[in-house]
The first five atom37 places (N, CA, C, CB, O) and aatype in JSON, in Angstrom:
{
  "aatype": [20, 20, 20, 20, 20, 20, 20, 20, 20, 20, 20, 20, 20, 20, 20, 20, 20, 20, 20, 20, 20, 20, 20, 20, 20, 20, 20, 20, 20, 20, 20, 20, 20, 20, 20, 20, 20, 20, 20, 20, 20, 20, 20, 20, 20, 20, 20, 20, 20, 20, 20, 20, 20, 20, 20, 20, 20, 20, 20, 20, 20, 20, 20, 20, 20, 20, 20, 20, 20, 20, 20, 20, 20, 20, 20, 20, 20, 20, 20, 20, 20, 20, 20, 20, 20, 20, 20, 20, 20, 20, 20, 20, 20, 20, 20, 20, 20, 20, 20, 20, 20, 20, 20, 20],
  "atom_mask": [
    [1, 1, 1, 1, 1],
    [1, 1, 1, 1, 1],
    [1, 1, 1, 1, 1],
    [1, 1, 1, 1, 1],
    [1, 1, 1, 1, 1],
    [1, 1, 1, 1, 1],
    [1, 1, 1, 1, 1],
    [1, 1, 1, 1, 1],
    [1, 1, 1, 1, 1],
    [1, 1, 1, 1, 1],
    [1, 1, 1, 1, 1],
    [1, 1, 1, 1, 1],
    [1, 1, 1, 1, 1],
    [1, 1, 1, 1, 1],
    [1, 1, 1, 1, 1],
    [1, 1, 1, 1, 1],
    [1, 1, 1, 1, 1],
    [1, 1, 1, 1, 1],
    [1, 1, 1, 1, 1],
    [1, 1, 1, 1, 1],
    [1, 1, 1, 1, 1],
    [1, 1, 1, 1, 1],
    [1, 1, 1, 1, 1],
    [1, 1, 1, 1, 1],
    [1, 1, 1, 1, 1],
    [1, 1, 1, 1, 1],
    [1, 1, 1, 1, 1],
    [1, 1, 1, 1, 1],
    [1, 1, 1, 1, 1],
    [1, 1, 1, 1, 1],
    [1, 1, 1, 1, 1],
    [1, 1, 1, 1, 1],
    [1, 1, 1, 1, 1],
    [1, 1, 1, 1, 1],
    [1, 1, 1, 1, 1],
    [1, 1, 1, 1, 1],
    [1, 1, 1, 1, 1],
    [1, 1, 1, 1, 1],
    [1, 1, 1, 1, 1],
    [1, 1, 1, 1, 1],
    [1, 1, 1, 1, 1],
    [1, 1, 1, 1, 1],
    [1, 1, 1, 1, 1],
    [1, 1, 1, 1, 1],
    [1, 1, 1, 1, 1],
    [1, 1, 1, 1, 1],
    [1, 1, 1, 1, 1],
    [1, 1, 1, 1, 1],
    [1, 1, 1, 1, 1],
    [1, 1, 1, 1, 1],
    [1, 1, 1, 1, 1],
    [1, 1, 1, 1, 1],
    [1, 1, 1, 1, 1],
    [1, 1, 1, 1, 1],
    [1, 1, 1, 1, 1],
    [1, 1, 1, 1, 1],
    [1, 1, 1, 1, 1],
    [1, 1, 1, 1, 1],
    [1, 1, 1, 1, 1],
    [1, 1, 1, 1, 1],
    [1, 1, 1, 1, 1],
    [1, 1, 1, 1, 1],
    [1, 1, 1, 1, 1],
    [1, 1, 1, 1, 1],
    [1, 1, 1, 1, 1],
    [1, 1, 1, 1, 1],
    [1, 1, 1, 1, 1],
    [1, 1, 1, 1, 1],
    [1, 1, 1, 1, 1],
    [1, 1, 1, 1, 1],
    [1, 1, 1, 1, 1],
    [1, 1, 1, 1, 1],
    [1, 1, 1, 1, 1],
    [1, 1, 1, 1, 1],
    [1, 1, 1, 1, 1],
    [1, 1, 1, 1, 1],
    [1, 1, 1, 1, 1],
    [1, 1, 1, 1, 1],
    [1, 1, 1, 1, 1],
    [1, 1, 1, 1, 1],
    [1, 1, 1, 1, 1],
    [1, 1, 1, 1, 1],
    [1, 1, 1, 1, 1],
    [1, 1, 1, 1, 1],
    [1, 1, 1, 1, 1],
    [1, 1, 1, 1, 1],
    [1, 1, 1, 1, 1],
    [1, 1, 1, 1, 1],
    [1, 1, 1, 1, 1],
    [1, 1, 1, 1, 1],
    [1, 1, 1, 1, 1],
    [1, 1, 1, 1, 1],
    [1, 1, 1, 1, 1],
    [1, 1, 1, 1, 1],
    [1, 1, 1, 1, 1],
    [1, 1, 1, 1, 1],
    [1, 1, 1, 1, 1],
    [1, 1, 1, 1, 1],
    [1, 1, 1, 1, 1],
    [1, 1, 1, 1, 1],
    [1, 1, 1, 1, 1],
    [1, 1, 1, 1, 1],
    [1, 1, 1, 1, 1],
    [1, 1, 1, 1, 1]
  ],
  "atom_positions": [
    [[0.84, -1.19, 0.0], [0.0, 0.0, 0.0], [0.88, 1.24, 0.0], [-0.95, 0.0, 1.21], [1.91, 1.29, 0.66]],
    [[0.46, 2.22, -0.72], [1.19, 3.48, -0.72], [0.77, 4.3, 0.48], [0.95, 4.26, -2.04], [-0.25, 4.02, 1.11]],
    [[1.56, 5.33, 0.79], [1.18, 6.22, 1.89], [-0.18, 6.84, 1.65], [2.23, 7.31, 2.08], [-0.98, 6.97, 2.58]],
    [[-0.46, 7.21, 0.4], [-1.74, 7.84, 0.08], [-2.88, 6.87, 0.34], [-1.76, 8.31, -1.38], [-3.9, 7.25, 0.91]],
    [[-2.72, 5.62, -0.07], [-3.76, 4.61, 0.15], [-3.9, 4.32, 1.64], [-3.43, 3.32, -0.63], [-5.02, 4.19, 2.14]],
    [[-2.78, 4.23, 2.35], [-2.84, 4.04, 3.8], [-3.58, 5.19, 4.47], [-1.42, 3.92, 4.38], [-4.41, 4.97, 5.35]],
    [[-3.28, 6.42, 4.03], [-3.95, 7.59, 4.6], [-5.46, 7.54, 4.34], [-3.36, 8.89, 4.01], [-6.25, 7.83, 5.23]],
    [[-5.84, 7.16, 3.12], [-7.27, 7.07, 2.79], [-7.95, 5.99, 3.62], [-7.46, 6.79, 1.28], [-9.07, 6.17, 4.1]],
    [[-7.26, 4.86, 3.79], [-7.83, 3.78, 4.58], [-8.03, 4.22, 6.03], [-6.92, 2.54, 4.53], [-9.06, 3.94, 6.63]],
    [[-7.04, 4.91, 6.58], [-7.17, 5.41, 7.95], [-8.3, 6.44, 8.06], [-5.85, 6.03, 8.43], [-9.04, 6.46, 9.05]],
    [[-8.42, 7.28, 7.06], [-9.52, 8.26, 7.05], [-10.86, 7.55, 7.02], [-9.39, 9.23, 5.85], [-11.78, 7.91, 7.76]],
    [[-10.98, 6.53, 6.17], [-12.22, 5.77, 6.09], [-12.49, 5.02, 7.39], [-12.18, 4.79, 4.91], [-13.65, 4.89, 7.8]],
    [[-11.44, 4.51, 8.03], [-11.61, 3.84, 9.33], [-12.18, 4.83, 10.35], [-10.25, 3.25, 9.83], [-13.1, 4.5, 11.11]],
    [[-11.63, 6.04, 10.36], [-12.12, 7.07, 11.28], [-13.6, 7.38, 11.01], [-11.28, 8.35, 11.15], [-14.39, 7.51, 11.94]],
    [[-13.94, 7.49, 9.73], [-15.34, 7.77, 9.35], [-16.24, 6.63, 9.83], [-15.47, 7.95, 7.81], [-17.3, 6.87, 10.4]],
    [[-15.82, 5.39, 9.59], [-16.62, 4.24, 10.0], [-16.78, 4.18, 11.52], [-15.99, 2.94, 9.49], [-17.86, 3.87, 12.02]],
    [[-15.71, 4.47, 12.24], [-15.8, 4.45, 13.7], [-16.77, 5.52, 14.2], [-14.41, 4.66, 14.32], [-17.54, 5.28, 15.13]],
    [[-16.73, 6.7, 13.59], [-17.68, 7.76, 13.97], [-19.11, 7.35, 13.63], [-17.32, 9.09, 13.25], [-20.03, 7.56, 14.42]],
    [[-19.29, 6.76, 12.44], [-20.63, 6.32, 12.04], [-21.16, 5.25, 12.99], [-20.62, 5.79, 10.59], [-22.34, 5.23, 13.33]],
    [[-20.28, 4.34, 13.42], [-20.68, 3.29, 14.34], [-21.21, 3.9, 15.64], [-19.51, 2.33, 14.63], [-22.25, 3.49, 16.15]],
    [[-20.47, 4.86, 16.17], [-20.89, 5.54, 17.41], [-22.22, 6.27, 17.19], [-19.8, 6.53, 17.89], [-23.11, 6.2, 18.03]],
    [[-22.34, 6.97, 16.07], [-23.58, 7.71, 15.78], [-24.78, 6.77, 15.67], [-23.42, 8.51, 14.48], [-25.84, 7.05, 16.23]],
    [[-24.61, 5.66, 14.95], [-25.71, 4.69, 14.8], [-26.06, 4.06, 16.15], [-25.33, 3.59, 13.78], [-27.24, 3.87, 16.46]],
    [[-25.05, 3.75, 16.94], [-25.29, 3.15, 18.25], [-26.03, 4.12, 19.16], [-23.96, 2.73, 18.9], [-26.98, 3.75, 19.84]],
    [[-25.58, 5.38, 19.16], [-26.27, 6.4, 19.97], [-27.72, 6.58, 19.53], [-25.52, 7.74, 19.89], [-28.62, 6.67, 20.35]],
    [[-27.92, 6.62, 18.21], [-29.27, 6.79, 17.67], [-30.14, 5.6, 18.06], [-29.22, 6.94, 16.13], [-31.3, 5.77, 18.44]],
    [[-29.59, 4.39, 17.97], [-30.34, 3.19, 18.33], [-30.73, 3.23, 19.81], [-29.51, 1.93, 18.04], [-31.86, 2.89, 20.16]],
    [[-29.81, 3.65, 20.66], [-30.1, 3.75, 22.09], [-31.23, 4.74, 22.35], [-28.84, 4.17, 22.87], [-32.17, 4.45, 23.09]],
    [[-31.14, 5.91, 21.74], [-32.17, 6.94, 21.92], [-33.54, 6.47, 21.43], [-31.78, 8.23, 21.19], [-34.55, 6.65, 22.1]],
    [[-33.55, 5.86, 20.26], [-34.82, 5.39, 19.7], [-35.42, 4.26, 20.53], [-34.62, 4.92, 18.26], [-36.64, 4.2, 20.72]],
    [[-34.58, 3.38, 21.02], [-35.06, 2.27, 21.85], [-35.67, 2.8, 23.14], [-33.92, 1.29, 22.17], [-36.74, 2.35, 23.56]],
    [[-35.0, 3.76, 23.76], [-35.55, 4.37, 24.98], [-36.87, 5.07, 24.68], [-34.54, 5.38, 25.57], [-37.82, 4.98, 25.46]],
    [[-36.93, 5.76, 23.57], [-38.15, 6.46, 23.18], [-39.3, 5.48, 22.95], [-37.91, 7.29, 21.9], [-40.44, 5.75, 23.33]],
    [[-38.98, 4.34, 22.35], [-40.03, 3.35, 22.06], [-40.58, 2.72, 23.33], [-39.47, 2.25, 21.15], [-41.7, 2.2, 23.34]],
    [[-39.81, 2.77, 24.41], [-40.26, 2.18, 25.68], [-41.09, 3.15, 26.52], [-39.06, 1.72, 26.48], [-41.71, 2.76, 27.5]],
    [[-41.08, 4.41, 26.11], [-41.88, 5.4, 26.85], [-43.36, 5.18, 26.58], [-41.46, 6.83, 26.46], [-43.76, 4.77, 25.5]],
    [[-44.14, 5.47, 27.59], [-45.6, 5.4, 27.42], [-46.0, 6.35, 26.3], [-46.36, 5.75, 28.76], [-45.62, 7.52, 26.32]],
    [[-46.73, 5.86, 25.35], [-47.18, 6.69, 24.23], [-46.08, 6.96, 23.21], [-47.72, 7.99, 24.74], [-46.27, 7.77, 22.3]],
    [[-44.93, 6.3, 23.36], [-43.81, 6.43, 22.42], [-43.36, 7.87, 22.23], [-44.19, 5.84, 21.07], [-42.89, 8.24, 21.16]],
    [[-43.51, 8.67, 23.27], [-43.07, 10.06, 23.18], [-43.81, 10.85, 22.12], [-41.6, 10.11, 22.91], [-43.29, 11.83, 21.59]],
    [[-45.04, 10.41, 21.81], [-45.83, 11.12, 20.8], [-45.48, 10.74, 19.37], [-45.66, 12.58, 20.98], [-45.99, 11.36, 18.44]],
    [[-44.62, 9.74, 19.18], [-44.21, 9.32, 17.84], [-45.04, 8.13, 17.38], [-42.71, 8.98, 17.81], [-45.47, 7.31, 18.19]],
    [[-45.25, 8.04, 16.1], [-45.96, 6.92, 15.5], [-45.15, 5.64, 15.73], [-46.21, 7.16, 13.98], [-43.97, 5.6, 15.37]],
    [[-45.75, 4.6, 16.31], [-45.01, 3.36, 16.6], [-44.4, 2.71, 15.35], [-45.93, 2.38, 17.27], [-43.3, 2.17, 15.42]],
    [[-45.1, 2.75, 14.23], [-44.56, 2.14, 13.0], [-43.34, 2.91, 12.5], [-45.64, 2.1, 11.9], [-42.35, 2.31, 12.07]],
    [[-43.42, 4.23, 12.56], [-42.28, 5.05, 12.15], [-41.1, 4.8, 13.07], [-42.65, 6.55, 12.15], [-39.96, 4.67, 12.61]],
    [[-41.36, 4.73, 14.35], [-40.32, 4.47, 15.33], [-39.67, 3.11, 15.09], [-40.89, 4.54, 16.76], [-38.44, 2.98, 15.16]],
    [[-40.48, 2.11, 14.8], [-39.96, 0.77, 14.52], [-39.04, 0.79, 13.29], [-41.11, -0.23, 14.3], [-37.98, 0.18, 13.29]],
    [[-39.47, 1.5, 12.24], [-38.65, 1.58, 11.02], [-37.33, 2.31, 11.3], [-39.42, 2.3, 9.89], [-36.28, 1.92, 10.78]],
    [[-37.38, 3.36, 12.11], [-36.16, 4.08, 12.46], [-35.21, 3.2, 13.27], [-36.5, 5.36, 13.25], [-34.0, 3.25, 13.08]],
    [[-35.77, 2.4, 14.18], [-34.95, 1.48, 14.96], [-34.31, 0.45, 14.04], [-35.8, 0.78, 16.05], [-33.12, 0.15, 14.19]],
    [[-35.07, -0.09, 13.11], [-34.52, -1.07, 12.16], [-33.41, -0.46, 11.33], [-35.63, -1.61, 11.24], [-32.39, -1.11, 11.08]],
    [[-33.59, 0.78, 10.89], [-32.55, 1.46, 10.1], [-31.29, 1.68, 10.93], [-33.07, 2.81, 9.56], [-30.18, 1.5, 10.43]],
    [[-31.46, 2.06, 12.19], [-30.3, 2.26, 13.07], [-29.59, 0.93, 13.33], [-30.74, 2.91, 14.4], [-28.36, 0.89, 13.35]],
    [[-30.35, -0.15, 13.52], [-29.76, -1.47, 13.71], [-28.95, -1.88, 12.47], [-30.85, -2.52, 13.99], [-27.85, -2.41, 12.59]],
    [[-29.51, -1.61, 11.3], [-28.8, -1.93, 10.06], [-27.53, -1.11, 9.94], [-29.7, -1.7, 8.83], [-26.49, -1.62, 9.5]],
    [[-27.58, 0.17, 10.32], [-26.4, 1.02, 10.3], [-25.31, 0.51, 11.21], [-26.77, 2.43, 10.69], [-24.13, 0.51, 10.84]],
    [[-25.69, 0.07, 12.41], [-24.71, -0.51, 13.34], [-24.09, -1.75, 12.72], [-25.38, -0.86, 14.71], [-22.87, -1.91, 12.73]],
    [[-24.93, -2.64, 12.18], [-24.43, -3.88, 11.58], [-23.52, -3.62, 10.39], [-25.61, -4.77, 11.16], [-22.46, -4.23, 10.27]],
    [[-23.93, -2.71, 9.5], [-23.13, -2.41, 8.31], [-21.76, -1.84, 8.67], [-23.87, -1.42, 7.42], [-20.75, -2.25, 8.09]],
    [[-21.72, -0.91, 9.61], [-20.44, -0.31, 9.98], [-19.57, -1.31, 10.73], [-20.65, 0.96, 10.83], [-18.35, -1.33, 10.54]],
    [[-20.17, -2.13, 11.58], [-19.4, -3.16, 12.29], [-18.79, -4.15, 11.3], [-20.3, -3.91, 13.31], [-17.64, -4.55, 11.46]],
    [[-19.55, -4.54, 10.29], [-19.04, -5.46, 9.28], [-17.9, -4.83, 8.48], [-20.16, -5.9, 8.32], [-16.91, -5.5, 8.18]],
    [[-18.03, -3.56, 8.15], [-16.97, -2.87, 7.4], [-15.69, -2.79, 8.24], [-17.42, -1.46, 6.99], [-14.6, -3.01, 7.72]],
    [[-15.83, -2.48, 9.51], [-14.65, -2.42, 10.39], [-14.01, -3.81, 10.53], [-15.03, -1.87, 11.78], [-12.79, -3.92, 10.6]],
    [[-14.83, -4.84, 10.57], [-14.3, -6.21, 10.64], [-13.53, -6.54, 9.35], [-15.46, -7.23, 10.85], [-12.46, -7.14, 9.4]],
    [[-14.1, -6.16, 8.19], [-13.4, -6.41, 6.93], [-12.07, -5.68, 6.9], [-14.27, -5.97, 5.73], [-11.08, -6.19, 6.36]],
    [[-12.03, -4.47, 7.48], [-10.76, -3.73, 7.55], [-9.73, -4.51, 8.36], [-10.98, -2.34, 8.17], [-8.58, -4.64, 7.94]],
    [[-10.14, -5.02, 9.5], [-9.2, -5.74, 10.36], [-8.76, -7.06, 9.72], [-9.82, -6.01, 11.73], [-7.67, -7.56, 10.01]],
    [[-9.6, -7.63, 8.87], [-9.28, -8.89, 8.18], [-8.51, -8.66, 6.88], [-10.54, -9.66, 7.89], [-8.02, -9.62, 6.28]],
    [[-8.42, -7.4, 6.45], [-7.71, -7.1, 5.22], [-8.52, -7.29, 3.96], [-6.5, -7.93, 5.13], [-7.97, -7.32, 2.86]],
    [[-9.84, -7.42, 4.09], [-10.7, -7.61, 2.91], [-11.55, -6.38, 2.61], [-11.6, -8.81, 3.12], [-12.38, -6.41, 1.71]],
    [[-11.34, -5.3, 3.35], [-12.11, -4.08, 3.13], [-11.8, -3.53, 1.75], [-11.81, -3.03, 4.22], [-10.65, -3.49, 1.32]],
    [[-12.85, -3.1, 1.05], [-12.67, -2.5, -0.27], [-12.66, -3.5, -1.41], [-11.4, -1.73, -0.29], [-12.45, -3.13, -2.56]],
    [[-12.89, -4.78, -1.09], [-12.97, -5.81, -2.11], [-14.44, -6.18, -2.28], [-12.09, -7.08, -1.73], [-15.12, -6.51, -1.3]],
    [[-14.92, -6.12, -3.5], [-16.32, -6.41, -3.79], [-16.65, -7.86, -3.45], [-16.64, -6.12, -5.28], [-15.94, -8.78, -3.86]],
    [[-17.72, -8.06, -2.69], [-18.14, -9.41, -2.33], [-18.81, -10.14, -3.49], [-19.08, -9.36, -1.15], [-19.05, -11.34, -3.42]],
    [[-19.12, -9.41, -4.56], [-19.75, -10.02, -5.72], [-18.75, -10.54, -6.73], [-20.66, -9.03, -6.38], [-18.82, -11.7, -7.15]],
    [[-17.82, -9.68, -7.13], [-16.9, -10.04, -8.21], [-15.45, -10.19, -7.75], [-16.96, -9.0, -9.3], [-14.61, -10.69, -8.5]],
    [[-15.14, -9.75, -6.54], [-13.78, -9.88, -6.02], [-12.83, -8.78, -6.45], [-13.22, -11.17, -6.43], [-11.65, -8.8, -6.09]],
    [[-13.32, -7.82, -7.22], [-12.47, -6.7, -7.65], [-12.48, -5.62, -6.57], [-12.95, -6.11, -9.01], [-13.32, -5.61, -5.68]],
    [[-11.51, -4.71, -6.68], [-11.46, -3.59, -5.75], [-12.65, -2.66, -5.97], [-10.14, -2.81, -5.89], [-13.01, -2.35, -7.11]],
    [[-13.24, -2.21, -4.88], [-14.3, -1.2, -4.95], [-13.6, 0.14, -5.1], [-15.24, -1.23, -3.66], [-12.7, 0.44, -4.32]],
    [[-13.97, 0.95, -6.09], [-13.31, 2.23, -6.29], [-13.35, 3.09, -5.02], [-13.95, 2.99, -7.45], [-14.35, 3.14, -4.3]],
    [[-12.24, 3.77, -4.77], [-12.12, 4.62, -3.58], [-13.23, 5.66, -3.54], [-10.75, 5.31, -3.56], [-13.75, 5.97, -2.46]],
    [[-13.59, 6.21, -4.7], [-14.66, 7.22, -4.73], [-15.96, 6.66, -4.15], [-14.89, 7.72, -6.18], [-16.67, 7.36, -3.44]],
    [[-16.26, 5.41, -4.45], [-17.48, 4.78, -3.9], [-17.35, 4.61, -2.39], [-17.75, 3.4, -4.57], [-18.3, 4.87, -1.65]],
    [[-16.18, 4.18, -1.93], [-15.98, 3.99, -0.5], [-16.03, 5.31, 0.26], [-14.64, 3.3, -0.24], [-16.47, 5.36, 1.41]],
    [[-15.59, 6.38, -0.39], [-15.66, 7.69, 0.25], [-17.11, 8.14, 0.41], [-14.86, 8.73, -0.55], [-17.45, 8.81, 1.39]],
    [[-17.96, 7.77, -0.54], [-19.38, 8.13, -0.48], [-20.12, 7.19, 0.47], [-20.01, 8.08, -1.89], [-20.97, 7.62, 1.25]],
    [[-19.8, 5.91, 0.39], [-20.46, 4.88, 1.22], [-19.38, 3.97, 1.8], [-21.51, 4.04, 0.38], [-19.08, 2.92, 1.24]],
    [[-18.8, 4.37, 2.93], [-17.68, 3.62, 3.5], [-17.99, 2.17, 3.85], [-17.2, 4.32, 4.73], [-17.09, 1.34, 3.92]],
    [[-19.26, 1.85, 4.08], [-19.61, 0.48, 4.44], [-19.97, -0.38, 3.23], [-20.76, 0.49, 5.42], [-20.46, -1.5, 3.39]],
    [[-19.73, 0.13, 2.02], [-20.1, -0.6, 0.8], [-19.43, -1.97, 0.76], [-19.7, 0.21, -0.46], [-18.25, -2.12, 1.04]],
    [[-20.23, -2.98, 0.4], [-19.73, -4.34, 0.27], [-19.56, -4.74, -1.2], [-20.67, -5.32, 0.96], [-18.9, -5.72, -1.52]],
    [[-20.18, -3.95, -2.08], [-20.19, -4.28, -3.5], [-19.78, -3.08, -4.34], [-21.57, -4.79, -3.93], [-20.01, -1.94, -3.95]],
    [[-19.19, -3.34, -5.5], [-18.96, -2.28, -6.48], [-20.32, -1.92, -7.07], [-17.92, -2.73, -7.6], [-21.3, -2.64, -6.87]],
    [[-20.39, -0.81, -7.79], [-21.68, -0.36, -8.32], [-22.31, -1.39, -9.26], [-21.5, 0.97, -9.06], [-23.5, -1.68, -9.12]],
    [[-21.57, -1.96, -10.23], [-22.21, -2.94, -11.12], [-22.8, -4.14, -10.36], [-21.21, -3.44, -12.14], [-23.91, -4.58, -10.68]],
    [[-22.08, -4.66, -9.38], [-22.6, -5.8, -8.62], [-23.79, -5.39, -7.76], [-21.5, -6.41, -7.73], [-24.74, -6.15, -7.6]],
    [[-23.75, -4.19, -7.2], [-24.86, -3.69, -6.39], [-26.11, -3.55, -7.26], [-24.5, -2.32, -5.75], [-27.22, -3.87, -6.82]],
    [[-25.93, -3.07, -8.49], [-27.08, -2.89, -9.39], [-27.67, -4.23, -9.82], [-26.66, -2.09, -10.62], [-28.87, -4.34, -10.05]],
    [[-26.82, -5.24, -9.93], [-27.31, -6.58, -10.29], [-28.13, -7.17, -9.14], [-26.13, -7.52, -10.64], [-29.0, -8.01, -9.36]],
    [[-27.82, -6.71, -7.92], [-28.59, -7.1, -6.73], [-28.52, -8.52, -6.43], [-29.98, -6.73, -6.86], [-29.11, -8.98, -5.46]]
  ]
}
């Protein structure tokens, strides 16, 4: 790895770690809110969807950090090619390159 690539990887690691904390904090707040009588005035279905989204965010960022520690971060799980850095900068937890993601 070049210094530039190492720097980008460290920057992405920092972003993922911040996102993990943000998703975890959001999940905690939403869970507490859902346990309040009357759900704090929020629609229960909306609250449930927000909790599910926060859970997915925690899982996605945790998986990306695990891939980093295993040395497989940035490799498409569909085709095995490198995921372009520009995509990772936009979506640091990406598991697939754009063509594989579109194929679904």
